[in-house]
NULUM-289925 format. One line per 5 residues: number of its first residue (from 1); their letters; for each residue z, x, y of N, C-alpha, C. Coordinates in steps of 0.1 Angstrom, whole numbers. Each point is the difference from the previous one (the first is absolute). Layout:
N
NUM	a	Z:X:Y:Z:X:Y:Z:X:Y; ...
This chain:
332
1	maddn	0:8:-12:0:-8:12:0:9:12; -8:-4:11:-1:9:12:13:-1:8; 2:11:7:13:1:8:-1:-12:11; 12:-6:2:1:-11:9:-1:4:15; 4:13:2:0:5:14:-14:3:5
6	veedd	-9:1:-9:-14:3:5:-6:-12:7; -5:2:11:-5:-12:8:-14:-4:-6; -1:-13:-1:-13:-5:-5:-11:2:10; -12:2:-6:-12:1:9:-4:-13:6; -3:0:13:-5:-12:7:-15:0:0
11	ymsms	-5:-8:-9:-15:-1:-2:-6:-8:11; 7:-8:8:-5:-8:11:-1:8:13; 4:12:1:0:8:12:-14:4:3; -4:1:13:-13:4:4:-1:15:3; 11:7:-1:0:14:3:-3:8:-13
16	fanvg	-9:10:3:-4:8:-11:5:14:3; 9:5:-8:6:13:3:-10:12:-4; -7:-1:-11:-9:10:-4:-14:-4:1; -7:4:11:-14:-3:2:-8:12:-3; -9:-2:-9:-9:12:-4:-9:4:11
21	pkape	-7:11:-2:-9:5:10:-12:-9:0; -6:-1:13:-12:-9:2:-12:5:-9; -6:-9:-6:-11:3:-9:-12:6:9; -6:10:-5:-11:6:8:-12:-10:2; -7:1:12:-11:-9:3:-12:3:-9
26	sslqr	-5:-10:-6:-11:2:-9:-13:2:9; -10:4:-7:-13:2:7:-6:-13:5; 2:-11:-8:-5:-13:4:8:-5:13; 13:2:0:8:-5:11:-4:9:12; -2:13:-1:-3:8:11:-14:-4:6
31	rlrke	-9:-3:-9:-14:-4:5:1:-13:7; 8:-10:-5:1:-13:7:7:2:14; 10:9:0:7:2:13:-9:6:10; -8:10:-4:-9:6:10:-11:-9:4; -4:-9:-9:-10:-10:4:6:-10:11
36	kegke	12:-4:-3:6:-9:10:3:7:13; 4:12:0:2:7:13:-13:3:7; -11:3:-7:-13:2:6:-5:-13:6; 2:-11:-7:-5:-13:6:8:-3:13; 13:3:0:9:-3:11:-5:9:12
41	rsrnk	-3:13:-2:-5:8:11:-13:-3:5; -9:-5:-9:-14:-3:4:-1:-14:6; 10:-8:-1:-1:-13:6:1:0:15; -8:-7:7:0:0:14:11:-9:5; 9:5:8:11:-8:5:-4:-9:11
46	tkaek	7:-11:0:-3:-10:11:6:4:13; -4:-7:10:4:4:14:15:-1:1; 6:-11:-6:14:-2:1:8:12:-7; -6:4:-12:7:11:-7:-1:13:8; -11:2:6:-2:13:8:10:0:12
51	lkdeq	1:-12:7:10:-1:11:14:2:-5; 3:-5:-12:14:1:-5:2:15:-4; -9:7:-5:1:14:-3:2:8:12; -8:-3:11:2:7:12:13:-2:6; 5:-12:0:13:-3:5:11:7:-7
56	aarda	-1:1:-13:10:7:-8:0:15:3; -12:6:1:-1:14:3:5:3:14; -3:-9:10:5:2:13:15:-1:1; 6:-10:-7:15:-2:0:6:12:-6; -6:5:-11:6:12:-6:0:12:9
61	alqtp	-11:2:7:-1:12:9:10:-2:12; 1:-12:5:10:-2:11:14:2:-4; 3:-3:-12:14:1:-5:4:15:-3; -10:8:-1:2:14:-4:4:8:13; 12:6:1:4:7:12:-8:13:2
66	ldats	0:5:12:-7:12:3:7:12:-5; -7:10:-5:7:12:-4:-6:12:7; 5:11:-2:-4:12:8:-14:5:-3; -5:-4:-12:-14:4:-4:-11:-8:6; 4:-12:6:-11:-8:5:-5:5:13
71	kgaqm	-13:-3:3:-6:5:12:7:-5:13; 4:-12:0:7:-6:12:13:7:2; 8:3:-11:13:7:2:-2:14:6; -11:7:-5:-3:13:5:-3:0:15; -8:-10:4:-4:-1:15:12:-3:8
76	maklg	9:-9:-4:12:-3:7:10:12:0; 0:8:-10:9:12:0:-5:10:10; -13:2:2:-5:9:10:3:-5:14; 2:-13:2:4:-5:13:15:0:2; 7:5:-9:15:1:2:8:-10:-8
81	frgga	-6:-8:-8:8:-10:-7:7:6:-12; 13:-2:-1:8:5:-11:6:-10:-9; -5:-13:1:5:-11:-8:10:-8:7; 4:-12:-5:9:-9:6:-8:-10:9; 8:-6:10:-6:-10:8:-8:6:12
86	lgkeg	-9:-7:5:-8:5:11:7:-2:13; -5:7:10:6:-1:14:9:11:3; 3:1:13:8:11:5:15:-2:-5; 4:-12:0:14:-3:-4:1:-2:-15; -11:0:-7:1:-2:-15:3:-14:-4
91	vgrte	-4:-10:8:3:-14:-4:-13:-8:-2; -11:7:-1:-13:-7:-2:-2:-4:-14; -13:-2:-3:-4:-5:-13:2:11:-10; 3:-4:-12:1:9:-11:-10:-2:-11; -7:-11:1:-11:-4:-9:-13:-2:7
96	pielq	-11:3:-7:-13:-2:7:-2:-15:4; -9:-2:9:-4:-13:4:-7:-7:-11; 4:-12:-3:-6:-7:-12:-15:-4:4; -8:1:-10:-14:-3:1:-3:-14:-2; -7:-6:9:-4:-15:-1:-15:-1:0
101	mkadr	-5:-5:-11:-14:-1:-2:-5:-13:7; -11:1:7:-6:-12:7:-12:-4:-8; -1:-13:-3:-12:-5:-8:-10:-6:9; 3:-1:13:-10:-7:9:-3:10:11; -8:-5:10:-4:8:11:7:-3:13
106	ggigm	12:-7:-1:8:-3:11:7:13:6; 3:-1:13:6:11:7:15:2:-5; 7:9:7:14:3:-3:9:-12:3; -3:-7:11:9:-11:4:-5:-13:-6; -9:0:-9:-6:-13:-5:11:-7:-9
111	dsekk	7:7:-7:10:-6:-9:11:-7:8; 5:6:11:10:-6:8:-5:-12:7; -13:0:4:-6:-12:6:-1:-11:-10; -4:3:-12:-1:-10:-10:14:-6:-3; 10:9:-1:14:-5:-2:4:-10:11
116	rkvqe	-4:4:13:4:-8:11:-7:-14:-1; -13:0:-3:-7:-13:-2:6:-8:-11; 3:6:-11:6:-7:-11:13:-6:4; 8:8:7:13:-5:4:-1:-12:10; -10:1:9:-2:-11:9:-5:-13:-7
121	amdge	-8:2:-10:-5:-11:-8:12:-6:-8; 9:8:-5:11:-5:-7:10:-8:9; 2:6:12:9:-7:10:-6:-13:4; -14:0:2:-6:-13:4:1:-10:-11; -2:4:-12:2:-9:-12:13:-6:-1
126	vkrvk	11:9:2:13:-5:0:3:-10:11; -5:2:12:1:-9:11:-7:-13:-3; -12:1:-6:-7:-12:-3:7:-9:-10; 6:7:-10:7:-8:-11:12:-7:6; 7:8:10:12:-7:6:-5:-12:8
131	velgd	-11:2:8:-5:-12:8:-4:-11:-9; -7:3:-11:-4:-11:-9:12:-7:-6; 10:8:-4:12:-6:-5:7:-9:9; 1:5:13:6:-9:10:-9:-13:2; -13:2:1:-9:-12:1:1:-9:-12
136	yrerv	2:5:-12:1:-8:-12:13:-8:1; 11:6:4:12:-7:1:0:-11:10; -7:3:12:-1:-10:10:-9:-12:-5; -11:4:-7:-9:-11:-5:7:-8:-10; 8:6:-9:7:-8:-10:10:-9:6
141	areke	8:5:10:9:-9:7:-7:-11:8; -11:3:6:-8:-10:7:-5:-11:-9; -5:4:-12:-5:-9:-10:11:-9:-5; 12:6:-3:11:-7:-5:4:-11:10; 1:4:13:3:-10:11:-10:-11:1
146	qgrve	-13:4:-1:-10:-10:0:1:-10:-11; 3:5:-12:2:-9:-11:12:-9:2; 10:5:5:12:-9:3:-3:-11:10; -7:4:11:-4:-10:10:-9:-11:-6; -10:5:-9:-9:-10:-6:8:-10:-9
151	kmvwa	10:5:-7:8:-10:-8:7:-10:9; 5:5:11:7:-9:9:-10:-10:6; -13:4:3:-10:-9:5:-2:-12:-10; -2:4:-13:-2:-11:-10:12:-9:-1; 12:6:1:12:-9:-1:1:-9:12
156	amkvt	-4:5:12:0:-8:12:-11:-11:-1; -11:3:-6:-11:-10:-3:6:-12:-8; 7:4:-11:5:-11:-9:10:-8:8; 9:6:8:9:-8:8:-7:-9:10; -10:5:6:-8:-9:10:-7:-11:-8
161	egldc	-6:3:-12:-6:-10:-7:10:-11:-4; 12:4:-5:9:-11:-3:5:-8:11; 2:5:12:4:-8:11:-12:-8:5; -12:5:1:-11:-9:4:-2:-11:-10; 0:2:-13:-2:-10:-9:11:-11:1
166	eeeth	12:5:2:11:-9:1:-1:-9:12; -5:5:11:-2:-8:12:-12:-9:-2; -11:4:-6:-11:-9:-2:3:-11:-10; 8:3:-10:5:-10:-9:8:-10:7; 9:4:9:8:-9:8:-8:-9:9
171	igder	-10:6:6:-9:-8:9:-8:-10:-9; -5:4:-11:-7:-9:-9:8:-11:-4; 13:2:-3:9:-11:-4:2:-9:11; 2:5:12:1:-9:12:-12:-9:2; -12:6:-2:-12:-8:2:-2:-10:-11
176	qeeqs	5:3:-12:-1:-9:-11:9:-12:3; 12:3:5:9:-11:4:-6:-9:10; -6:6:11:-6:-8:10:-11:-8:-6; -9:5:-8:-11:-7:-6:6:-12:-9; 11:3:-7:6:-11:-8:5:-11:8
181	ategd	6:4:12:5:-11:9:-11:-8:5; -11:7:4:-12:-7:6:-6:-9:-11; -1:5:-12:-5:-8:-11:8:-12:-3; 13:1:1:9:-12:-2:-2:-10:11; -3:4:13:-2:-9:10:-14:-7:-1
186	cdeva	-9:7:-6:-14:-6:-1:0:-9:-12; 9:1:-10:-1:-9:-11:3:-14:4; 8:-2:11:4:-13:4:-12:-7:8; -9:8:6:-10:-7:8:-14:3:-4; -2:10:-9:-13:4:-4:-3:-4:-14
191	npslt	-13:0:-4:-5:-4:-13:2:11:-10; 0:-2:-13:2:10:-10:-10:11:0; -12:-2:4:-10:11:1:4:11:10; 5:-5:11:5:10:10:12:7:-5; 9:-6:-7:12:6:-5:-4:11:-10
196	kqaad	-10:-2:-8:-4:10:-10:-7:12:7; -7:-3:11:-6:11:7:10:9:7; 10:-7:5:11:8:7:7:8:-10; 2:-5:-12:7:8:-11:-9:12:-3; -13:-2:-1:-9:12:-3:1:10:11
201	dlena	0:-4:12:1:9:12:13:7:-1; 11:-7:-3:13:7:-1:0:11:-11; -6:-3:-11:-1:10:-11:-8:12:4; -11:-3:6:-8:12:5:7:8:10; 7:-7:9:7:8:11:11:8:-6
206	atvtn	7:-5:-10:11:8:-7:-6:12:-7; -12:-2:-6:-6:11:-7:-4:11:10; -6:-4:11:-4:10:10:12:7:6; 11:-7:3:11:7:6:9:7:-9; -3:-1:-13:9:7:-10:-3:15:0
211	piqrn	9:8:4:-3:15:2:1:7:-14; 4:-6:-10:1:6:-13:-12:-1:-8; -9:-10:3:-12:-2:-8:-9:12:1; -7:3:-10:-8:13:-1:-14:-1:6; -4:-12:3:-14:-1:6:0:-1:15
216	kplks	11:5:6:0:1:14:-9:10:6; -8:-2:10:-9:10:5:7:13:4; -6:11:-2:7:12:2:2:3:15; -10:-4:8:2:3:14:10:-9:7; 4:-11:-6:10:-8:6:14:5:-3
221	invlw	2:11:-9:12:6:-3:4:9:11; 13:2:3:4:9:10:-4:14:-3; -6:7:10:-6:13:-3:11:10:-3; 13:-2:3:10:9:-3:3:1:-15; -3:-10:-7:2:0:-15:-13:-4:-8
226	relai	-11:0:7:-13:-5:-6:-4:10:-11; 2:13:2:-3:10:-10:8:-3:-13; 12:-3:1:8:-4:-11:-5:-11:-8; -5:-11:7:-5:-11:-6:-14:3:-7; -8:8:6:-12:4:-6:2:8:-13
231	rrmar	9:9:0:3:7:-12:6:-9:-11; 8:-9:4:5:-9:-10:-11:-9:-6; -9:-5:9:-11:-8:-5:-9:7:-9; -3:13:3:-8:8:-8:6:3:-14; 13:2:0:7:2:-13:0:-12:-8
236	drehr	3:-12:6:0:-12:-7:-14:-4:-6; -10:3:8:-14:-2:-5:-3:9:-12; 4:12:1:-2:9:-11:7:-5:-13; 12:-5:2:8:-5:-12:-7:-12:-5; -5:-9:8:-7:-12:-5:-13:4:-7
241	mrfdl	-7:10:5:-12:4:-7:3:6:-14; 10:8:-1:4:5:-13:4:-11:-9; 8:-9:5:4:-12:-9:-12:-8:-4; -10:-2:9:-12:-8:-4:-8:8:-11; -1:13:2:-7:8:-10:6:-1:-14
246	qqsls	13:-1:0:7:0:-13:0:-14:-6; -3:-11:8:0:-13:-6:-13:-3:-7; -11:-1:8:-12:-4:-6:-11:3:10; -13:0:-5:-11:3:8:-2:-11:11; 4:-12:-3:-2:-11:10:9:2:12
251	rvpty	10:8:-1:9:2:12:-2:14:7; -11:7:-4:-3:12:7:-4:-4:15; 5:8:10:-3:-4:14:-14:-1:3; -9:8:-7:-14:-1:3:-7:-12:-6; 7:-7:-9:-6:-11:-7:1:-13:10
256	ddpee	-11:-6:2:0:-12:9:-2:-13:-9; 10:-8:-1:-1:-12:-7:-4:-11:9; -12:-6:-2:-5:-11:9:9:-12:0; 8:-2:-10:9:-12:-1:13:1:8; 3:13:4:12:2:7:-2:-3:15
261	dqqdk	10:-7:6:-1:-2:14:8:11:7; 1:-1:13:7:11:8:14:1:-3; 7:-12:-3:14:1:-3:3:6:-13; -9:-3:-10:2:7:-13:-2:15:1; -10:4:8:-3:14:2:12:7:6
266	raygt	6:-7:10:12:5:6:12:1:-9; 1:-10:-9:11:0:-9:-1:11:-11; -13:2:-5:-2:11:-10:-1:14:7; -1:0:13:-1:14:6:-14:5:1; -10:-8:-3:-14:5:1:-6:-1:14
271	aveel	7:-7:9:-4:-1:14:5:13:7; -8:10:1:4:13:5:-3:1:15; 11:4:7:-2:1:14:-3:15:4; -9:1:9:-5:13:4:11:7:8; 6:11:-5:11:7:7:-5:11:8
276	eeddp	-13:5:-2:-5:11:8:-7:-4:12; 4:-11:6:-7:-4:12:5:8:12; -9:0:11:4:8:12:11:-7:7; 10:9:3:12:-5:7:4:11:11; -6:-1:11:3:10:11:14:1:4
281	eldaf	7:-12:0:14:0:4:8:7:-10; -2:-2:-13:8:7:-10:-4:15:0; -13:4:2:-3:14:0:6:7:12; 1:-7:11:7:7:11:15:2:-2; 6:-10:-7:14:1:-3:3:11:-11
286	vslda	-9:1:-10:2:10:-10:-2:14:5; -9:1:10:-3:13:5:11:7:8; 10:-8:3:11:5:8:9:9:-9; 8:8:6:9:8:-8:11:-8:-6; 6:4:-11:10:-8:-7:12:-3:9
291	kdrla	4:9:8:11:-2:9:-3:-11:10; -13:0:5:-4:-10:10:-1:-14:-7; -5:0:-12:0:-13:-7:14:-6:-2; 8:9:-4:14:-4:-3:7:-5:13; -3:7:11:6:-4:13:-5:-14:4
296	kivey	-13:-3:-2:-6:-13:3:7:-11:-8; 2:2:-13:6:-10:-9:14:-2:4; 7:11:2:15:-2:4:1:-8:13; -9:3:10:0:-7:13:-3:-15:-2; -10:-3:-9:-3:-14:-3:11:-7:-6
301	lreky	7:6:-9:12:-6:-7:11:-3:10; 2:9:9:11:-2:10:-3:-11:10; -13:0:5:-4:-9:10:-1:-15:-5; -5:-1:-12:-3:-14:-5:12:-5:-9; 6:8:-8:10:-5:-9:14:5:3
306	hycfw	1:9:10:13:6:3:6:7:-12; -9:7:-7:4:7:-13:-1:15:2; 10:7:-3:0:14:1:-3:6:-14; -11:8:0:-4:6:-13:10:10:-5; 6:7:10:9:11:-4:14:-6:-4
311	ckhry	4:-10:7:13:-7:-4:-1:-9:-12; -13:-4:-3:-2:-9:-11:7:-13:3; 0:-5:12:7:-12:4:-7:-8:10; 0:-13:-1:-6:-9:10:11:-6:9; -1:4:13:10:-4:9:-3:-14:6
316	tdeem	10:-7:4:-1:-14:5:-3:0:15; 4:11:7:-3:0:15:-13:8:3; -6:-4:10:-13:6:4:2:15:4; 12:3:7:2:13:5:3:10:-11; 4:-5:-12:4:9:-11:10:11:4
321	secpg	11:-5:6:10:9:7:7:9:-10; 2:-5:-12:7:8:-10:-9:11:-6; -12:0:2:-9:10:-6:1:13:9; 1:12:-7:1:12:8:-12:4:8; -12:-4:-5:-12:4:8:-13:-3:-8
326	vtedv	-11:5:5:-13:-3:-6:-4:10:-10; 3:13:2:-4:10:-9:9:3:-11; -5:8:-10:8:3:-12:11:10:4; -2:9:9:10:10:3:13:-6:5; -1:-10:8:13:-6:6:8:-7:-11
331	hg	-6:-3:-11:7:-7:-11:7:10:-9; -1:12:2:7:10:-8:-7:3:-13
């Protein structure tokens, strides 16, 4: 049995203690090596490779210090130079001036001029970016404020529409009561045919003065909320057309049924009103700035209904004494 104190051999180690002498190069290997070296020497180097070799040789020459055997050192020794720094006080240069190769035909100060122009271009670009950043922030803030005012304009339109419709409905109810009273008086002295005619007139009058009915002429609507009514009518018409397309071919808006009268067409939604008619009054109002449109609507609500859009309250007195003011700023 082997001695236990003997260390076992590590067969996984990559170290080789005893490495034999290198085998001599065979004739075949020597011939292949010489062929490879000959091809490498005979190959024409590219321009980039030549420049790289020149740079390497130049750097190696510049890094080599001067010795006493060089021609330059001998010339300086004849002029009295004994080594060390240059100058009378011995505080000058100790190394030769570095060589800088120029690849163009520019003068000595051309590089500094290029650097100056590049620096000016960079400074101008930085200033432009800062200006554009400031303009961008101002534009974003302006667009955000414009969107906020537009939302308030549409809200004011809805308030104006509600108050106008409420007033027209009240007026229509009063007219209907007056017509009913007149019809009652006529029943005592008039014949039945006149009574029926009066009833038809009353029904037509109620239909015309009803502000909620959808067949009201667009130009008769208040211009302050006419755009809101047009958009709502266009949306309703689109919904009706989609519904008709889903039902049957007979209800397609382009289908004309000769047996339908005007009331049936109006009930089925096939009587389409032209919404793209010329409306100079509405065009002039829409062309105004959002703040100007909002100011007009707010002023209209205050003068006619004593309603403050900012307080969201309708006052009973004409002076609106409890309201802080007309603008949004005074309302906090």
